[in-house]
N, C-alpha and C positions, 0 to 999 in steps of 0.2 A: 902228175895227176892233172886232169882237166878241171877247171874251175868255172862255174857259171853263177854270176851274182844276179839274183832276181829280186824284183819288187812284186809282191802279190797284194791284191786288194780284196778284203773281205767285205762283200756287199750282201746284206741280209734284208729280206723283205719283211712285211708285217706278220707273215705267218711263220717267221723263223727259218725260212728256207734260204739256202746259199746260192748265189748266182755264179754259175760256171760257164765256160765257153768251150766250144769244140776246138781242140788243139790243131790249128791249121798246119803247123810244122809236122806233126805226126801224121796227119792225113797226107800231106805232100810227099814226105820222105818215105813213109812206111805203109801208106794206104789204110791206116788204122783210124777208126772213129774212136777218139778218146777225149774225155773232158778234163779240163785243167782250170785252175783259178784264173781270174782276171789278172793280167799283168805279164811281165816277162823280164828279159835281161835289162838291167840298168846300164848307163853309160859312164865311162870314166872321164875325168878331166885330165889335162896333161900333168898336173902335179900328182894326181892319184896314180897315173900310169908310172911315172917316175918312182914313186914310193914303192910300188909293187915290183918294179924291175930291181930296185935295191934289195928287195926280199928274195929275188931270184926268179921272178915271173918272166915268161917269154911266150912267143906265139900268140900274141893278142889278135882278136878278131878284127878284121879290117873295117868293120862297120862302126867301130868305136864302142861296141857293147863290152861289158865287163866279162869277157869270156877269154880265158888264157890258160896256159899250163904252168905248173910249178912242181918242184920235187915234193912228194907226199909229206915229208916231215915238216914242210913249211906251211902246210895248210892252217894249222892253229894260229900262226902269225898273221896270215892273210885274213882269217876270220876276225881276229882282234882289230886289224885295220879297218875292215868292213864295218864293224860296229861303231867306230868313231864317226862314220859318215863324212869323213874329210876326202876331198879330192874325187868326188863322184856325184852322180845324180842322186837326189835325196827324196824324190817324190815319184809315186807310181802313176800319177796323173797322165803324163805323156804317153806312157805305154797303154794305159786304159783308154785314152782318147783314140789311139791308133786302132785298138781292137774293136771298140764299141762304135766308133764313127766310120773309119776307113774300111775296116775288114768286114764287120758284121752288118753295118748300116742300121744297127738297132737304135742308135741315138744320133742326135745332130749337135752342131757346135753350141746351139742355144741350151742344150741339156747340161753342158759343162760349165756354164757361167758361174754357178754357185757350188760346184763340186768341191768336196773337202776330203782330204786324206790325212789321217793321223796315225803315225807309227806306234804300234803297240808292242812289238817284240821282234827278235831275230831268231833264226834257227838254221839248222844244217840238215840236209838230206843227201845221203850218198847212194848212188845207183849207177848202173851202166847206161850210157846214152845209146839210143838206137839209131842215131844219125850215122849214115854210112861215110859222110864226109869228115867226121870227127877224127883228128889224128891220134886220139887216145879215148878209149871207151869209159874207163872208170872216172866218174865225175862227182865232185863235191859241189852240191847246189847250196849256195849261201842265200838265205831268204830274209828279206825285210818284209814283215807283214804290217799292212796298214788297214785300218777301218775306213772305208770310203762311204760318203753319204752324198745323195743327190736330193733334189726336190722331188715332189710327187709326180711331176710330168715325166721325168727321166725314168722313174721306176715303172710308170705305165708303159713307156716305150720298151723297157726290157721285158716286161710281162707280155706285151704283144708279140715280141720276137720269140718268146718262149712258148707261144701257142701255135707256132707253125707245125706242120707234120714233122714227125721225128726225122724222117729221111732228109728233110730240108733245113732242119733247125740247127742254129749255131749257138743259141743262148738257152740255157737250162736253169731251172730253179730246183734244187734238190735238198733232201733232208740230211741231217747229220748221219742218220742210220744208213742212208744210201752211200754217203761218202765212206763211212767205215766199212761197208760191204764191198765197195769198189765197183758198184754197178747201179744204174738208175732202175726205177720200177719197170721202165719200158725197155730195158736190156742194153743201154749204152754204157760202155766201160768208163770208169772214173780212175784217172791216174793216182797211184799211191801217194805221190807228193802232195796231192790235194788235202790230205789229213792235216797238213801243217797250217791250214787256215782255221782249223777248229779251235 
């Protein structure tokens, strides 16, 4: 089974709306406009990779991301290891910086000087990956959810990015009802994994 260990950030504005991003991977590989939570694959450390290999993990992503394969019956042991937070990246901030500064350009380095992320829970979501380059389709997504907070200037930047025309927009603020329905009020699809941030 394919494993992808993710860190998601829950960012909520004053109106109680959740910040989501256009999933650049889904757009690149499948041509689909789909919204996902802020965050992505966390990275392993050498000790973490060694611990996973002892559990039977193989086929690690060359990027250093915690994406690998393991016999399906070993997934619960991997999930227990993941929850210990040992031997791996333990903050969603790096991934959030990449997405919000480098990819969407919604924020700047200055917006992250006081960013905080506090882990609130772990979860699992099983689905088939749509990536054509994946050696195995069935994937267990192991998720570490953090509440992420910025100062007011950063939230203003996110809201500015969310006011672009829908066709050009990469940052969206959506309601809980939209997440549960799987679509925004203006017709953009929301990935089912997004429900894990609620």
